[in-house]
N, CA, C and O atoms as a Maestro MAE file, in Angstrom:
{
 s_m_m2io_version
 :::
 2.0.0
}

f_m_ct {
 s_m_title
 :::
 protein
 m_atom[320] {
  # First column is atom index #
  i_m_mmod_type
  r_m_x_coord
  r_m_y_coord
  r_m_z_coord
  i_m_residue_number
  s_m_chain_name
  s_m_pdb_residue_name
  s_m_pdb_atom_name
  i_m_atomic_number
  :::
  1 25 327.384 4.875 -50.295 1 A "MET " " N  " 7
  2 3 328.277 3.747 -50.239 1 A "MET " " CA " 6
  3 2 327.542 2.497 -49.745 1 A "MET " " C  " 6
  4 15 327.692 1.416 -50.315 1 A "MET " " O  " 8
  5 25 326.748 2.653 -48.683 2 A "VAL " " N  " 7
  6 3 325.986 1.520 -48.147 2 A "VAL " " CA " 6
  7 2 325.004 1.027 -49.192 2 A "VAL " " C  " 6
  8 15 324.801 -0.179 -49.328 2 A "VAL " " O  " 8
  9 25 324.390 1.940 -49.933 3 A "PHE " " N  " 7
  10 3 323.452 1.572 -50.987 3 A "PHE " " CA " 6
  11 2 324.140 0.734 -52.057 3 A "PHE " " C  " 6
  12 15 323.593 -0.282 -52.486 3 A "PHE " " O  " 8
  13 25 325.313 1.135 -52.487 4 A "LEU " " N  " 7
  14 3 326.039 0.387 -53.514 4 A "LEU " " CA " 6
  15 2 326.441 -0.996 -53.012 4 A "LEU " " C  " 6
  16 15 326.367 -1.973 -53.758 4 A "LEU " " O  " 8
  17 25 326.865 -1.083 -51.752 5 A "LEU " " N  " 7
  18 3 327.226 -2.374 -51.182 5 A "LEU " " CA " 6
  19 2 326.005 -3.277 -51.112 5 A "LEU " " C  " 6
  20 15 326.091 -4.459 -51.446 5 A "LEU " " O  " 8
  21 25 324.881 -2.744 -50.685 6 A "SER " " N  " 7
  22 3 323.647 -3.522 -50.611 6 A "SER " " CA " 6
  23 2 323.216 -3.995 -51.992 6 A "SER " " C  " 6
  24 15 322.825 -5.151 -52.158 6 A "SER " " O  " 8
  25 25 323.285 -3.125 -52.970 7 A "LEU " " N  " 7
  26 3 322.915 -3.469 -54.335 7 A "LEU " " CA " 6
  27 2 323.836 -4.551 -54.887 7 A "LEU " " C  " 6
  28 15 323.375 -5.480 -55.551 7 A "LEU " " O  " 8
  29 25 325.110 -4.439 -54.622 8 A "THR " " N  " 7
  30 3 326.081 -5.424 -55.087 8 A "THR " " CA " 6
  31 2 325.805 -6.792 -54.477 8 A "THR " " C  " 6
  32 15 325.823 -7.797 -55.187 8 A "THR " " O  " 8
  33 25 325.550 -6.846 -53.181 9 A "LEU " " N  " 7
  34 3 325.272 -8.116 -52.514 9 A "LEU " " CA " 6
  35 2 323.975 -8.737 -53.019 9 A "LEU " " C  " 6
  36 15 323.847 -9.961 -53.055 9 A "LEU " " O  " 8
  37 25 323.027 -7.915 -53.404 10 A "PHE " " N  " 7
  38 3 321.761 -8.411 -53.930 10 A "PHE " " CA " 6
  39 2 321.930 -8.969 -55.337 10 A "PHE " " C  " 6
  40 15 321.302 -9.973 -55.673 10 A "PHE " " O  " 8
  41 25 322.756 -8.350 -56.161 11 A "LEU " " N  " 7
  42 3 322.894 -8.755 -57.557 11 A "LEU " " CA " 6
  43 2 323.911 -9.869 -57.789 11 A "LEU " " C  " 6
  44 15 323.821 -10.564 -58.801 11 A "LEU " " O  " 8
  45 25 324.859 -10.060 -56.906 12 A "ILE " " N  " 7
  46 3 325.900 -11.071 -57.117 12 A "ILE " " CA " 6
  47 2 325.312 -12.464 -57.343 12 A "ILE " " C  " 6
  48 15 325.741 -13.131 -58.285 12 A "ILE " " O  " 8
  49 25 324.364 -12.943 -56.546 13 A "PRO " " N  " 7
  50 3 323.831 -14.286 -56.812 13 A "PRO " " CA " 6
  51 2 323.224 -14.410 -58.211 13 A "PRO " " C  " 6
  52 15 323.299 -15.479 -58.818 13 A "PRO " " O  " 8
  53 25 322.629 -13.342 -58.729 14 A "GLU " " N  " 7
  54 3 322.040 -13.382 -60.069 14 A "GLU " " CA " 6
  55 2 323.111 -13.587 -61.128 14 A "GLU " " C  " 6
  56 15 322.890 -14.294 -62.111 14 A "GLU " " O  " 8
  57 25 324.275 -12.967 -60.931 15 A "PHE " " N  " 7
  58 3 325.354 -13.108 -61.901 15 A "PHE " " CA " 6
  59 2 326.033 -14.467 -61.789 15 A "PHE " " C  " 6
  60 15 326.487 -15.016 -62.793 15 A "PHE " " O  " 8
  61 25 326.108 -15.010 -60.588 16 A "LEU " " N  " 7
  62 3 326.783 -16.281 -60.391 16 A "LEU " " CA " 6
  63 2 325.961 -17.461 -60.876 16 A "LEU " " C  " 6
  64 15 326.519 -18.500 -61.231 16 A "LEU " " O  " 8
  65 25 324.651 -17.318 -60.897 17 A "GLN " " N  " 7
  66 3 323.797 -18.414 -61.321 17 A "GLN " " CA " 6
  67 2 323.557 -18.316 -62.818 17 A "GLN " " C  " 6
  68 15 323.112 -17.288 -63.329 17 A "GLN " " O  " 8
  69 25 323.858 -19.395 -63.503 18 A "SER " " N  " 7
  70 3 323.602 -19.436 -64.930 18 A "SER " " CA " 6
  71 2 322.437 -20.386 -65.159 18 A "SER " " C  " 6
  72 15 321.790 -20.826 -64.208 18 A "SER " " O  " 8
  73 25 322.178 -20.694 -66.390 19 A "GLN " " N  " 7
  74 3 321.171 -21.699 -66.695 19 A "GLN " " CA " 6
  75 2 321.676 -22.531 -67.852 19 A "GLN " " C  " 6
  76 15 322.494 -22.081 -68.655 19 A "GLN " " O  " 8
  77 25 321.174 -23.758 -67.924 20 A "THR " " N  " 7
  78 3 321.587 -24.673 -68.970 20 A "THR " " CA " 6
  79 2 320.348 -25.201 -69.660 20 A "THR " " C  " 6
  80 15 319.465 -25.764 -69.012 20 A "THR " " O  " 8
  81 25 320.275 -25.027 -70.962 21 A "THR " " N  " 7
  82 3 319.177 -25.575 -71.746 21 A "THR " " CA " 6
  83 2 319.579 -26.958 -72.238 21 A "THR " " C  " 6
  84 15 320.647 -27.130 -72.825 21 A "THR " " O  " 8
  85 25 318.716 -27.944 -71.995 22 A "VAL " " N  " 7
  86 3 318.988 -29.321 -72.397 22 A "VAL " " CA " 6
  87 2 317.972 -29.704 -73.467 22 A "VAL " " C  " 6
  88 15 316.769 -29.738 -73.209 22 A "VAL " " O  " 8
  89 25 318.465 -29.990 -74.668 23 A "SER " " N  " 7
  90 3 317.607 -30.402 -75.779 23 A "SER " " CA " 6
  91 2 317.311 -31.892 -75.677 23 A "SER " " C  " 6
  92 15 317.954 -32.617 -74.918 23 A "SER " " O  " 8
  93 25 316.332 -32.332 -76.453 24 A "ALA " " N  " 7
  94 3 315.955 -33.746 -76.485 24 A "ALA " " CA " 6
  95 2 317.150 -34.609 -76.858 24 A "ALA " " C  " 6
  96 15 317.995 -34.211 -77.660 24 A "ALA " " O  " 8
  97 25 317.208 -35.801 -76.262 25 A "GLY " " N  " 7
  98 3 318.279 -36.738 -76.588 25 A "GLY " " CA " 6
  99 2 318.846 -37.395 -75.352 25 A "GLY " " C  " 6
  100 15 318.220 -37.405 -74.293 25 A "GLY " " O  " 8
  101 25 320.045 -37.947 -75.500 26 A "ASN " " N  " 7
  102 3 320.706 -38.649 -74.407 26 A "ASN " " CA " 6
  103 2 321.433 -37.666 -73.495 26 A "ASN " " C  " 6
  104 15 322.035 -36.695 -73.954 26 A "ASN " " O  " 8
  105 25 321.363 -37.941 -72.192 27 A "VAL " " N  " 7
  106 3 322.058 -37.114 -71.205 27 A "VAL " " CA " 6
  107 2 322.889 -38.010 -70.305 27 A "VAL " " C  " 6
  108 15 322.533 -39.162 -70.057 27 A "VAL " " O  " 8
  109 25 324.010 -37.467 -69.811 28 A "ASN " " N  " 7
  110 3 324.839 -38.165 -68.836 28 A "ASN " " CA " 6
  111 2 325.780 -37.152 -68.202 28 A "ASN " " C  " 6
  112 15 325.777 -35.975 -68.561 28 A "ASN " " O  " 8
  113 25 326.574 -37.619 -67.266 29 A "GLY " " N  " 7
  114 3 327.524 -36.727 -66.605 29 A "GLY " " CA " 6
  115 2 326.997 -36.236 -65.274 29 A "GLY " " C  " 6
  116 15 326.167 -36.886 -64.638 29 A "GLY " " O  " 8
  117 25 327.492 -35.076 -64.862 30 A "THR " " N  " 7
  118 3 327.112 -34.484 -63.576 30 A "THR " " CA " 6
  119 2 326.514 -33.112 -63.808 30 A "THR " " C  " 6
  120 15 327.107 -32.263 -64.474 30 A "THR " " O  " 8
  121 25 325.331 -32.906 -63.249 31 A "TRP " " N  " 7
  122 3 324.701 -31.589 -63.302 31 A "TRP " " CA " 6
  123 2 324.973 -30.905 -61.966 31 A "TRP " " C  " 6
  124 15 324.549 -31.379 -60.912 31 A "TRP " " O  " 8
  125 25 325.690 -29.778 -62.029 32 A "ALA " " N  " 7
  126 3 326.111 -29.065 -60.823 32 A "ALA " " CA " 6
  127 2 325.329 -27.760 -60.673 32 A "ALA " " C  " 6
  128 15 324.668 -27.300 -61.604 32 A "ALA " " O  " 8
  129 25 325.420 -27.190 -59.501 33 A "ILE " " N  " 7
  130 3 324.708 -25.951 -59.172 33 A "ILE " " CA " 6
  131 2 325.124 -24.804 -60.093 33 A "ILE " " C  " 6
  132 15 324.328 -23.899 -60.346 33 A "ILE " " O  " 8
  133 25 326.347 -24.830 -60.592 34 A "THR " " N  " 7
  134 3 326.814 -23.741 -61.453 34 A "THR " " CA " 6
  135 2 326.073 -23.690 -62.785 34 A "THR " " C  " 6
  136 15 326.072 -22.650 -63.443 34 A "THR " " O  " 8
  137 25 325.448 -24.779 -63.192 35 A "GLY " " N  " 7
  138 3 324.681 -24.780 -64.432 35 A "GLY " " CA " 6
  139 2 323.184 -24.705 -64.211 35 A "GLY " " C  " 6
  140 15 322.407 -24.716 -65.165 35 A "GLY " " O  " 8
  141 25 322.779 -24.628 -62.954 36 A "SER " " N  " 7
  142 3 321.374 -24.647 -62.579 36 A "SER " " CA " 6
  143 2 320.727 -23.291 -62.819 36 A "SER " " C  " 6
  144 15 321.380 -22.264 -62.635 36 A "SER " " O  " 8
  145 25 319.474 -23.260 -63.220 37 A "PRO " " N  " 7
  146 3 318.577 -24.387 -63.448 37 A "PRO " " CA " 6
  147 2 318.838 -25.045 -64.806 37 A "PRO " " C  " 6
  148 15 319.296 -24.397 -65.748 37 A "PRO " " O  " 8
  149 25 318.540 -26.338 -64.887 38 A "TYR " " N  " 7
  150 3 318.617 -27.083 -66.131 38 A "TYR " " CA " 6
  151 2 317.215 -27.094 -66.721 38 A "TYR " " C  " 6
  152 15 316.283 -27.634 -66.125 38 A "TYR " " O  " 8
  153 25 317.074 -26.494 -67.891 39 A "LEU " " N  " 7
  154 3 315.778 -26.324 -68.536 39 A "LEU " " CA " 6
  155 2 315.639 -27.381 -69.632 39 A "LEU " " C  " 6
  156 15 316.354 -27.344 -70.634 39 A "LEU " " O  " 8
  157 25 314.722 -28.313 -69.436 40 A "ILE " " N  " 7
  158 3 314.574 -29.452 -70.336 40 A "ILE " " CA " 6
  159 2 313.574 -29.107 -71.435 40 A "ILE " " C  " 6
  160 15 312.423 -28.765 -71.162 40 A "ILE " " O  " 8
  161 25 314.032 -29.202 -72.682 41 A "GLU " " N  " 7
  162 3 313.203 -28.853 -73.844 41 A "GLU " " CA " 6
  163 2 313.027 -30.043 -74.778 41 A "GLU " " C  " 6
  164 15 313.269 -29.933 -75.980 41 A "GLU " " O  " 8
  165 25 312.612 -31.165 -74.237 42 A "GLY " " N  " 7
  166 3 312.378 -32.365 -75.039 42 A "GLY " " CA " 6
  167 2 312.545 -33.599 -74.177 42 A "GLY " " C  " 6
  168 15 312.978 -33.508 -73.028 42 A "GLY " " O  " 8
  169 25 312.201 -34.756 -74.730 43 A "ASN " " N  " 7
  170 3 312.365 -36.018 -74.015 43 A "ASN " " CA " 6
  171 2 313.850 -36.332 -73.896 43 A "ASN " " C  " 6
  172 15 314.596 -36.233 -74.870 43 A "ASN " " O  " 8
  173 25 314.272 -36.713 -72.691 44 A "ILE " " N  " 7
  174 3 315.683 -37.034 -72.471 44 A "ILE " " CA " 6
  175 2 315.814 -38.459 -71.940 44 A "ILE " " C  " 6
  176 15 314.895 -38.993 -71.320 44 A "ILE " " O  " 8
  177 25 316.982 -39.067 -72.198 45 A "THR " " N  " 7
  178 3 317.225 -40.452 -71.814 45 A "THR " " CA " 6
  179 2 318.617 -40.607 -71.219 45 A "THR " " C  " 6
  180 15 319.596 -40.085 -71.753 45 A "THR " " O  " 8
  181 25 318.693 -41.333 -70.103 46 A "VAL " " N  " 7
  182 3 319.975 -41.782 -69.559 46 A "VAL " " CA " 6
  183 2 320.134 -43.201 -70.100 46 A "VAL " " C  " 6
  184 15 319.472 -44.120 -69.617 46 A "VAL " " O  " 8
  185 25 320.999 -43.392 -71.089 47 A "VAL " " N  " 7
  186 3 321.124 -44.684 -71.765 47 A "VAL " " CA " 6
  187 2 321.928 -45.669 -70.926 47 A "VAL " " C  " 6
  188 15 322.614 -45.280 -69.980 47 A "VAL " " O  " 8
  189 25 321.835 -46.953 -71.284 48 A "SER " " N  " 7
  190 3 322.559 -47.990 -70.535 48 A "SER " " CA " 6
  191 2 324.059 -47.724 -70.573 48 A "SER " " C  " 6
  192 15 324.580 -47.123 -71.512 48 A "SER " " O  " 8
  193 25 324.724 -48.178 -69.551 49 A "ASP " " N  " 7
  194 3 326.171 -48.005 -69.382 49 A "ASP " " CA " 6
  195 2 326.593 -46.547 -69.194 49 A "ASP " " C  " 6
  196 15 327.774 -46.232 -69.333 49 A "ASP " " O  " 8
  197 25 325.642 -45.642 -68.877 50 A "THR " " N  " 7
  198 3 325.968 -44.259 -68.546 50 A "THR " " CA " 6
  199 2 325.224 -43.884 -67.270 50 A "THR " " C  " 6
  200 15 324.337 -44.608 -66.818 50 A "THR " " O  " 8
  201 25 325.596 -42.748 -66.701 51 A "SER " " N  " 7
  202 3 324.906 -42.281 -65.499 51 A "SER " " CA " 6
  203 2 324.730 -40.778 -65.566 51 A "SER " " C  " 6
  204 15 325.495 -40.066 -66.216 51 A "SER " " O  " 8
  205 25 323.703 -40.318 -64.876 52 A "LEU " " N  " 7
  206 3 323.452 -38.888 -64.694 52 A "LEU " " CA " 6
  207 2 323.408 -38.647 -63.202 52 A "LEU " " C  " 6
  208 15 322.597 -39.239 -62.490 52 A "LEU " " O  " 8
  209 25 324.281 -37.780 -62.734 53 A "ILE " " N  " 7
  210 3 324.330 -37.418 -61.317 53 A "ILE " " CA " 6
  211 2 323.856 -35.980 -61.194 53 A "ILE " " C  " 6
  212 15 324.421 -35.076 -61.810 53 A "ILE " " O  " 8
  213 25 322.818 -35.772 -60.399 54 A "ILE " " N  " 7
  214 3 322.286 -34.433 -60.157 54 A "ILE " " CA " 6
  215 2 322.635 -34.065 -58.715 54 A "ILE " " C  " 6
  216 15 322.125 -34.666 -57.769 54 A "ILE " " O  " 8
  217 25 323.503 -33.079 -58.563 55 A "LEU " " N  " 7
  218 3 323.994 -32.700 -57.240 55 A "LEU " " CA " 6
  219 2 322.938 -31.931 -56.441 55 A "LEU " " C  " 6
  220 15 322.042 -31.321 -57.024 55 A "LEU " " O  " 8
  221 25 323.043 -31.959 -55.106 56 A "PRO " " N  " 7
  222 3 322.091 -31.236 -54.258 56 A "PRO " " CA " 6
  223 2 322.044 -29.750 -54.604 56 A "PRO " " C  " 6
  224 15 323.075 -29.128 -54.862 56 A "PRO " " O  " 8
  225 25 320.838 -29.195 -54.605 57 A "GLY " " N  " 7
  226 3 320.640 -27.779 -54.883 57 A "GLY " " CA " 6
  227 2 320.359 -27.470 -56.344 57 A "GLY " " C  " 6
  228 15 319.965 -26.352 -56.676 57 A "GLY " " O  " 8
  229 25 320.558 -28.444 -57.216 58 A "VAL " " N  " 7
  230 3 320.321 -28.227 -58.645 58 A "VAL " " CA " 6
  231 2 318.823 -28.247 -58.917 58 A "VAL " " C  " 6
  232 15 318.097 -29.091 -58.392 58 A "VAL " " O  " 8
  233 25 318.374 -27.313 -59.740 59 A "ILE " " N  " 7
  234 3 316.970 -27.254 -60.158 59 A "ILE " " CA " 6
  235 2 316.873 -27.798 -61.572 59 A "ILE " " C  " 6
  236 15 317.599 -27.365 -62.467 59 A "ILE " " O  " 8
  237 25 315.958 -28.765 -61.769 60 A "VAL " " N  " 7
  238 3 315.681 -29.324 -63.090 60 A "VAL " " CA " 6
  239 2 314.233 -28.992 -63.402 60 A "VAL " " C  " 6
  240 15 313.327 -29.394 -62.671 60 A "VAL " " O  " 8
  241 25 314.011 -28.257 -64.487 61 A "GLU " " N  " 7
  242 3 312.661 -27.811 -64.840 61 A "GLU " " CA " 6
  243 2 312.324 -28.266 -66.259 61 A "GLU " " C  " 6
  244 15 313.011 -27.908 -67.215 61 A "GLU " " O  " 8
  245 25 311.260 -29.058 -66.383 62 A "PHE " " N  " 7
  246 3 310.776 -29.491 -67.688 62 A "PHE " " CA " 6
  247 2 309.862 -28.403 -68.237 62 A "PHE " " C  " 6
  248 15 308.895 -28.017 -67.580 62 A "PHE " " O  " 8
  249 25 310.157 -27.908 -69.427 63 A "LEU " " N  " 7
  250 3 309.418 -26.786 -70.012 63 A "LEU " " CA " 6
  251 2 308.253 -27.256 -70.865 63 A "LEU " " C  " 6
  252 15 307.824 -26.537 -71.768 63 A "LEU " " O  " 8
  253 25 307.745 -28.418 -70.607 64 A "GLY " " N  " 7
  254 3 306.617 -28.986 -71.327 64 A "GLY " " CA " 6
  255 2 306.339 -30.365 -70.762 64 A "GLY " " C  " 6
  256 15 306.877 -30.735 -69.719 64 A "GLY " " O  " 8
  257 25 305.511 -31.116 -71.441 65 A "THR " " N  " 7
  258 3 305.165 -32.467 -70.987 65 A "THR " " CA " 6
  259 2 306.148 -33.468 -71.575 65 A "THR " " C  " 6
  260 15 305.768 -34.373 -72.318 65 A "THR " " O  " 8
  261 25 307.403 -33.292 -71.235 66 A "TYR " " N  " 7
  262 3 308.473 -34.153 -71.725 66 A "TYR " " CA " 6
  263 2 308.754 -35.241 -70.701 66 A "TYR " " C  " 6
  264 15 308.384 -35.130 -69.533 66 A "TYR " " O  " 8
  265 25 309.419 -36.301 -71.166 67 A "GLY " " N  " 7
  266 3 309.710 -37.413 -70.286 67 A "GLY " " CA " 6
  267 2 311.199 -37.594 -70.047 67 A "GLY " " C  " 6
  268 15 312.043 -37.092 -70.789 67 A "GLY " " O  " 8
  269 25 311.488 -38.333 -68.979 68 A "LEU " " N  " 7
  270 3 312.845 -38.728 -68.636 68 A "LEU " " CA " 6
  271 2 312.847 -40.244 -68.560 68 A "LEU " " C  " 6
  272 15 312.213 -40.824 -67.679 68 A "LEU " " O  " 8
  273 25 313.558 -40.890 -69.479 69 A "GLU " " N  " 7
  274 3 313.673 -42.344 -69.477 69 A "GLU " " CA " 6
  275 2 315.035 -42.701 -68.897 69 A "GLU " " C  " 6
  276 15 316.062 -42.155 -69.301 69 A "GLU " " O  " 8
  277 25 315.024 -43.629 -67.940 70 A "ILE " " N  " 7
  278 3 316.275 -44.031 -67.292 70 A "ILE " " CA " 6
  279 2 316.526 -45.495 -67.610 70 A "ILE " " C  " 6
  280 15 315.842 -46.380 -67.096 70 A "ILE " " O  " 8
  281 25 317.511 -45.742 -68.460 71 A "VAL " " N  " 7
  282 3 317.938 -47.098 -68.773 71 A "VAL " " CA " 6
  283 2 319.268 -47.362 -68.074 71 A "VAL " " C  " 6
  284 15 319.591 -48.506 -67.754 71 A "VAL " " O  " 8
  285 25 320.026 -46.315 -67.842 72 A "GLY " " N  " 7
  286 3 321.300 -46.390 -67.123 72 A "GLY " " CA " 6
  287 2 321.080 -46.105 -65.650 72 A "GLY " " C  " 6
  288 15 320.178 -46.668 -65.030 72 A "GLY " " O  " 8
  289 25 321.895 -45.241 -65.096 73 A "ILE " " N  " 7
  290 3 321.850 -44.928 -63.662 73 A "ILE " " CA " 6
  291 2 321.551 -43.444 -63.463 73 A "ILE " " C  " 6
  292 15 322.172 -42.583 -64.086 73 A "ILE " " O  " 8
  293 25 320.582 -43.160 -62.578 74 A "LEU " " N  " 7
  294 3 320.288 -41.784 -62.175 74 A "LEU " " CA " 6
  295 2 320.555 -41.685 -60.681 74 A "LEU " " C  " 6
  296 15 320.019 -42.456 -59.885 74 A "LEU " " O  " 8
  297 25 321.398 -40.715 -60.313 75 A "GLU " " N  " 7
  298 3 321.684 -40.469 -58.900 75 A "GLU " " CA " 6
  299 2 321.349 -39.015 -58.613 75 A "GLU " " C  " 6
  300 15 321.950 -38.102 -59.180 75 A "GLU " " O  " 8
  301 25 320.380 -38.811 -57.723 76 A "ALA " " N  " 7
  302 3 319.965 -37.447 -57.383 76 A "ALA " " CA " 6
  303 2 319.600 -37.400 -55.914 76 A "ALA " " C  " 6
  304 15 318.989 -38.327 -55.383 76 A "ALA " " O  " 8
  305 25 319.981 -36.308 -55.262 77 A "GLU " " N  " 7
  306 3 319.653 -36.123 -53.866 77 A "GLU " " CA " 6
  307 2 319.092 -34.719 -53.721 77 A "GLU " " C  " 6
  308 15 319.753 -33.746 -54.086 77 A "GLU " " O  " 8
  309 25 317.893 -34.606 -53.198 78 A "GLY " " N  " 7
  310 3 317.280 -33.295 -53.046 78 A "GLY " " CA " 6
  311 2 315.823 -33.439 -52.703 78 A "GLY " " C  " 6
  312 15 315.401 -34.427 -52.102 78 A "GLY " " O  " 8
  313 25 315.050 -32.429 -53.099 79 A "THR " " N  " 7
  314 3 313.617 -32.450 -52.810 79 A "THR " " CA " 6
  315 2 312.857 -32.441 -54.119 79 A "THR " " C  " 6
  316 15 313.367 -32.034 -55.163 79 A "THR " " O  " 8
  317 25 311.622 -32.901 -54.029 80 A "GLU " " N  " 7
  318 3 310.765 -32.967 -55.206 80 A "GLU " " CA " 6
  319 2 310.348 -31.593 -55.659 80 A "GLU " " C  " 6
  320 15 309.620 -31.462 -56.643 80 A "GLU " " O  " 8
  :::
 }
 m_bond[319] {
  # First column is bond index #
  i_m_from
  i_m_to
  i_m_order
  :::
  1 1 2 1
  2 2 3 1
  3 3 4 2
  4 3 5 1
  5 5 6 1
  6 6 7 1
  7 7 8 2
  8 7 9 1
  9 9 10 1
  10 10 11 1
  11 11 12 2
  12 11 13 1
  13 13 14 1
  14 14 15 1
  15 15 16 2
  16 15 17 1
  17 17 18 1
  18 18 19 1
  19 19 20 2
  20 19 21 1
  21 21 22 1
  22 22 23 1
  23 23 24 2
  24 23 25 1
  25 25 26 1
  26 26 27 1
  27 27 28 2
  28 27 29 1
  29 29 30 1
  30 30 31 1
  31 31 32 2
  32 31 33 1
  33 33 34 1
  34 34 35 1
  35 35 36 2
  36 35 37 1
  37 37 38 1
  38 38 39 1
  39 39 40 2
  40 39 41 1
  41 41 42 1
  42 42 43 1
  43 43 44 2
  44 43 45 1
  45 45 46 1
  46 46 47 1
  47 47 48 2
  48 47 49 1
  49 49 50 1
  50 50 51 1
  51 51 52 2
  52 51 53 1
  53 53 54 1
  54 54 55 1
  55 55 56 2
  56 55 57 1
  57 57 58 1
  58 58 59 1
  59 59 60 2
  60 59 61 1
  61 61 62 1
  62 62 63 1
  63 63 64 2
  64 63 65 1
  65 65 66 1
  66 66 67 1
  67 67 68 2
  68 67 69 1
  69 69 70 1
  70 70 71 1
  71 71 72 2
  72 71 73 1
  73 73 74 1
  74 74 75 1
  75 75 76 2
  76 75 77 1
  77 77 78 1
  78 78 79 1
  79 79 80 2
  80 79 81 1
  81 81 82 1
  82 82 83 1
  83 83 84 2
  84 83 85 1
  85 85 86 1
  86 86 87 1
  87 87 88 2
  88 87 89 1
  89 89 90 1
  90 90 91 1
  91 91 92 2
  92 91 93 1
  93 93 94 1
  94 94 95 1
  95 95 96 2
  96 95 97 1
  97 97 98 1
  98 98 99 1
  99 99 100 2
  100 99 101 1
  101 101 102 1
  102 102 103 1
  103 103 104 2
  104 103 105 1
  105 105 106 1
  106 106 107 1
  107 107 108 2
  108 107 109 1
  109 109 110 1
  110 110 111 1
  111 111 112 2
  112 111 113 1
  113 113 114 1
  114 114 115 1
  115 115 116 2
  116 115 117 1
  117 117 118 1
  118 118 119 1
  119 119 120 2
  120 119 121 1
  121 121 122 1
  122 122 123 1
  123 123 124 2
  124 123 125 1
  125 125 126 1
  126 126 127 1
  127 127 128 2
  128 127 129 1
  129 129 130 1
  130 130 131 1
  131 131 132 2
  132 131 133 1
  133 133 134 1
  134 134 135 1
  135 135 136 2
  136 135 137 1
  137 137 138 1
  138 138 139 1
  139 139 140 2
  140 139 141 1
  141 141 142 1
  142 142 143 1
  143 143 144 2
  144 143 145 1
  145 145 146 1
  146 146 147 1
  147 147 148 2
  148 147 149 1
  149 149 150 1
  150 150 151 1
  151 151 152 2
  152 151 153 1
  153 153 154 1
  154 154 155 1
  155 155 156 2
  156 155 157 1
  157 157 158 1
  158 158 159 1
  159 159 160 2
  160 159 161 1
  161 161 162 1
  162 162 163 1
  163 163 164 2
  164 163 165 1
  165 165 166 1
  166 166 167 1
  167 167 168 2
  168 167 169 1
  169 169 170 1
  170 170 171 1
  171 171 172 2
  172 171 173 1
  173 173 174 1
  174 174 175 1
  175 175 176 2
  176 175 177 1
  177 177 178 1
  178 178 179 1
  179 179 180 2
  180 179 181 1
  181 181 182 1
  182 182 183 1
  183 183 184 2
  184 183 185 1
  185 185 186 1
  186 186 187 1
  187 187 188 2
  188 187 189 1
  189 189 190 1
  190 190 191 1
  191 191 192 2
  192 191 193 1
  193 193 194 1
  194 194 195 1
  195 195 196 2
  196 195 197 1
  197 197 198 1
  198 198 199 1
  199 199 200 2
  200 199 201 1
  201 201 202 1
  202 202 203 1
  203 203 204 2
  204 203 205 1
  205 205 206 1
  206 206 207 1
  207 207 208 2
  208 207 209 1
  209 209 210 1
  210 210 211 1
  211 211 212 2
  212 211 213 1
  213 213 214 1
  214 214 215 1
  215 215 216 2
  216 215 217 1
  217 217 218 1
  218 218 219 1
  219 219 220 2
  220 219 221 1
  221 221 222 1
  222 222 223 1
  223 223 224 2
  224 223 225 1
  225 225 226 1
  226 226 227 1
  227 227 228 2
  228 227 229 1
  229 229 230 1
  230 230 231 1
  231 231 232 2
  232 231 233 1
  233 233 234 1
  234 234 235 1
  235 235 236 2
  236 235 237 1
  237 237 238 1
  238 238 239 1
  239 239 240 2
  240 239 241 1
  241 241 242 1
  242 242 243 1
  243 243 244 2
  244 243 245 1
  245 245 246 1
  246 246 247 1
  247 247 248 2
  248 247 249 1
  249 249 250 1
  250 250 251 1
  251 251 252 2
  252 251 253 1
  253 253 254 1
  254 254 255 1
  255 255 256 2
  256 255 257 1
  257 257 258 1
  258 258 259 1
  259 259 260 2
  260 259 261 1
  261 261 262 1
  262 262 263 1
  263 263 264 2
  264 263 265 1
  265 265 266 1
  266 266 267 1
  267 267 268 2
  268 267 269 1
  269 269 270 1
  270 270 271 1
  271 271 272 2
  272 271 273 1
  273 273 274 1
  274 274 275 1
  275 275 276 2
  276 275 277 1
  277 277 278 1
  278 278 279 1
  279 279 280 2
  280 279 281 1
  281 281 282 1
  282 282 283 1
  283 283 284 2
  284 283 285 1
  285 285 286 1
  286 286 287 1
  287 287 288 2
  288 287 289 1
  289 289 290 1
  290 290 291 1
  291 291 292 2
  292 291 293 1
  293 293 294 1
  294 294 295 1
  295 295 296 2
  296 295 297 1
  297 297 298 1
  298 298 299 1
  299 299 300 2
  300 299 301 1
  301 301 302 1
  302 302 303 1
  303 303 304 2
  304 303 305 1
  305 305 306 1
  306 306 307 1
  307 307 308 2
  308 307 309 1
  309 309 310 1
  310 310 311 1
  311 311 312 2
  312 311 313 1
  313 313 314 1
  314 314 315 1
  315 315 316 2
  316 315 317 1
  317 317 318 1
  318 318 319 1
  319 319 320 2
  :::
 }
}
């Protein structure tokens, strides 16, 4: 019983965390921990008159030498 409880507590975070693949193009909105990590597969842009908010704890990982162009507003709080 203790083994099953330990195994369950170990695996729950894996099931709760999903991932989001972001293709090249325009991005906006709010990136939350529930969609983390955000896997970037192309150059992305925050266009004028839009914003991208990245909430604390969110992981953003570029899967290549892609760029992030910010013409609108980027709001992010966290660590590099």
